[in-house]
N, C-alpha and C positions, 0 to 999 in steps of 0.2 A: 298757589293761586292759579296755576296753569293746568293742574291735573285734577279735574273735578272727580274723575272716576265714575264708577257705576254704582248707584245707590243700592243699599241693602235694607230691606224692611223685614224685620223678624216677626214671625207669626206670634200672636198673642199667647197661644197655648204654650209655645216653647219658652217664651219669656217668663210666664207665670210659673211653669214647672221648674225652670232652672233657678228661680229665686226663692223657692219655698223653704222656709226655715221653721222648725218646731218651736213651741213656746219655751222650751228649756235650752234653746240655743243650738241643739244638735241638728244635723241634717238628716232628713228622712232616708231610709235604706234604699229607696228607689232613686235617690239623687246621687248615685255614685258616678264614677268617671264614665262608665258605659252609658248611663242615662243622660249625662251631660252631652256626650257625643251624639246620642240619638236625638236629643232636643235640638242640637245644632243642625243635624241633618234634616230635621223637619222645618227648618227655617224657610220662610217664603221669600224667594228672591224676586224682586220686581225690577226689571231692566228698563231704564228710562228710554232706551232706544226702541223699545216695543210698547211703550205706554203713551197713549195720546195725551196731549196737554189738557189739563182740567179747565173747564169753563168756570170763570168766576167774575162777578161784577166788580171786583177790586183790582182787576188786571191793570187798568190804566193808572192805578196808584201804587203798583208794586214796582220792583226793580226792572228798569228798561235800559238796554245798553246801546241800541242803535236806532236810527230813524232816517227815512229818506222819503222822496216823492215818487209816486207811480202815476205819472200824469199830474192831475190836480189832487189826487188822493194822497194822504199821508199814511205811511206804514211804519210801525215801530215794533221792535223785537226785544225780548228780554228773558228773564228768569223763567224756569220751568216750562219752556217752550211757548211762552206767551207771544202771540203776534196780534197786533191791534191795527185797525184801519179807521180812518176818519175822512168823511167826504164833506165836512162843514168847517174846515179850518181849525180842527181840534176841539170844537165845542162838544162833540160826542164821539164815542169810540165803539166799534164793534169788534169783538174778539173772533179771530179766524180759527178754522178747523186745522189742527196741526197734529201729525202722526207721532210726534215724540214729545217727551217732557224734559229733554236736555236743555240746559241754559243756552240761549242764543246770544250772539255777540254783535252781529252786523247784518245789514240787508242792502240790496242794490237792485234797482229796476232800470234796465236800459231802455225799456219801452213801457207804456202805461199798463200793459197786460202781463208781460213776461218779467218775472223777478226771481231772485235767489236770496236765501238767508243761510247763514252758517253759525256754528256754535261748538260747544263742548262735545266730547265723545266723537269727534270727527264727522259731525253732522253737516250735510249740505241738503237744503230743501229747495223745492221749486214750486212756483205758482204761475199758472197760465191765465188767471182771471183777476189780475190786479191785487193779489194778496188776500183774497177772501178764503181760498182753500189752498192747501199745500200737500205735496207728496215728497217722500224722502228719496233722494237720488244717490246718496252715499252716506255711510256711517263708518265709525272706526273699525268695525269688524271687516267690512268690505274693503276699506282702505288698506288694511294690513295685507289682505290677499292680493290686492292690486300691486302694492309695493313689492311683496315677495315675488310675484310673477315677473314684474318689470325688471328686477335686479337679480334674478335667480342665477344668472351667469357671471355675476361679479365674483363669486367664490369668496376668497379671503380679502377681497378689496375693501374699499372705503365704506361700503354700505352693508357689509356682512354683519358688523357689530350693531349697526343701526337697526337692521331688520330683527336681529335677536332681541334688542332692547324693546322694540315695539311689541314683539310677541310676548315677552315676559310681562310688560307693564299693562297690556290689554288695550282695548280701543278707547282710551281716554283723552288722547291728544286733541286740544281744541283748535279749530279754525278761528281766527281773530278778525278777519276781514274778507270781503269778497268784492270783485269788480268784473263787470261784463261790458265789453265794447259794443256789443249788439246782442241779439237773441241767440247767437250761436257760440261766440268766442268769449270765454271768461276764465277767471283765476280765483282760487281760494288760497289764502295764506294763513299761517298760524305759528304755534310754538315750535321751537327746535327745528326751524327751517322747513316746516311742513308746508308744502306748496304743490297744488294740483292745477292742471289746465284742462279745458274742454274745448272742442271745436264743433260739437254737435248739440249744443244747448244742455249739456249735462247728462246726456244719455250714457256717455262714457267719460271717465276722468283719468287723465294721465299724470303720474307723479313727475315733478320736475326737480327732485332733490339735488340732482347734479347740475342743474342749470342756473345756479346762483353763485355769486362770489361771496360765499358765506361759510368758510371752512370751520368756524367755531360753532356752527349750527345755532346761531342766535335767533331769538324770537322775531318773527315778522309781524308787526302790529297793524300795518296799513298798506293798502295798495290803491292807487288812483291814477287815472289818465288825466294829465294836465297838458293842454296844448297838444303837441304831436308826440309826447313822450308818456310812457307808462312807468310809474315810480313805486318803489317799496320803501317804507320807513320801518326801522326796527331798533332793537336795543344796542347799547354801546356805540351810539352814533352811526349805526348802519344805515346807509342810503344806497339804493340800487336803482338802475335804469335799464329797461329792456333794450337789448341790441337786437333788432329784428333779423339782421343778417346771421348772427351767431345763434339766434334763438336762445339767448341767455341773458339773465339779469346781471349786469356788470356793476362793479363798485364805483361809487362817487366819493371823492375826497372831501371830508368836512372836518374841521378841527374841533370836534366835540365828541366826548366819550360817554355822554349820558344817553339815556333812552329817548328815542323819538316815538311818540304814540300816534302821530298822524302827519299827513302832508296834504296841503291844499294849494290853490292858486288858480291862475288863468294864463292864457297864452302870453309868454314873456316873463312871467313871475311865478316862482315857486316859494312856498313857505312851509318849512318843516318845523314841528313843534313837539314839546315833550316835558320832561321833568323840570320842576322848580322854575317854571316860567321861561324856560329856554326856548328860543325860536331862532331859526336861521333862514336867510333869504338868498335866492339865486336868480339872477337876471339873464343867465346864459345857458339855460337848460340843464343845470346841475353841475357844470364844469367847476364853478367856484361858488363859495357860500360866505355870507357875511352875517355876523351876529346881530340880531334885532334886540334893542333895549325895550323889553315889554313893560317894565316897571312893576311886575308882580313876581312874588316868590313861589307862587302856587302852580302845581302841575297843570299843563294845558292838555285838555282831553279831546277836544273836537274843533273842527273848523269848516267853514263854508265860504262861498263867494256869492254875494247877493246879485240880483238882476242889474243893479246900477253899478256893479263893479267893486263894491267894498269887500274887503277881506275881513271876516269875522272869526275870532277864536273865542273859545269858552274855557274857563278854568274849572278845576275840580270843585270849587266852591260856588260856581255859578256866575262869576264875574265875566262880563263880556269885554273883549278887546276888539276895537273897530279901527280899521285902517282905510283911509281915503286916498292914500298916496302909494298904492301898490306895495304895501307892506313895509315901507321905510319907517313909519312911525305908527303907533297905536294909541288910541285914547280908551280910557276905562269907562264902562257903564255897568252899574250895579243894579240888576233887576230887582223889582219890589220883593219878589219871592226869595231870590238868592239861594236857590236850592242846589245841592250837589249835582253836577252835570257830567255826562259822559259823551254826549253827541249832540249835534245841532244841524238843522237844515232850514231852508227858507220855504215858506208856503207859496202857493200860486199867487197870492195877493201881497206878498212881501213881509208877512209876519214871520218871526223866528219861532221855530218849534224846537224845544229842548227836552231831553230825556235824562233820567238818572235814577237815584235810589228811591225817589218818591214818585216815580212814574213820569208822566209827560205834562208839560205846561207850555203856554204860549207867551211870547214877549214881543211887544211892538218894536220894530227896528227904528232907531233914531237917526 
């Protein structure tokens, strides 16, 4: 799930040559081991990191993984490098120009114009015009070089094997979420404790592998600033909070060992959510957590807070959970479409925008 890898497209001539069989069932004399090797060497490699996303009218109905607002505009990201923008509350969508065709997982705009998207193959993209056009700031190849340089003096220390594994496996590690406090300072987090930070709007990215209380190298699924704290949610009940003085994400104790896929909330209230309908609430900045009885057995995949202060979660099956009492209780709302969902946000006028396997759709907030 977490290692998409780099795709291989084999040239048609090589495929046809390697599969040729005579009518009597014997192989042609030219199709010996040497020819097979030659056919393989003639294969055409197409690297998704160097291949722009294909424009298609079906992009808004294909797999989308993340959605956010850039001012009043909606921006959604998904499979094959698709990024879509809507200026009319989701009635119509325009596909953006994207320099890669890696699957994208998340998007964040700290300002209406400046935004970042992340995804598989270590991709970090940047837009300076509200999501209409994008450039690549980092990919897995460059990330490996940055990590190797950053930790070159570690020797046989804790990161030596990690660097060796990265080099062997290639530039396939995905970033799973991104957060920017402003147009300069931001973070990208992902699989196997993959975490990078920038202070210059992404011109340079610094690995923060040693700046998390995550010795097992668990996946980091979400990062959000809520109130005055910056939080990370991950697998096996991992919850972290940035300690500004230490410049390190420190562990928060929560009596839950399942995976958290996200965290949302508002000043004074945190809600972490994940597998099998599990959700936990904190009213003291993450010091202690209480289990929320959500009433659903389905994985919770996304969350947002509406303008009027309601906390809204969405399940993998598209069921909405809405709280009007700061996350103490949730009521269920089943949208008419009820489509598989992976992320949710609120539009400028208060409608809920959801994305998932079948693209993007809108749902009136009740």
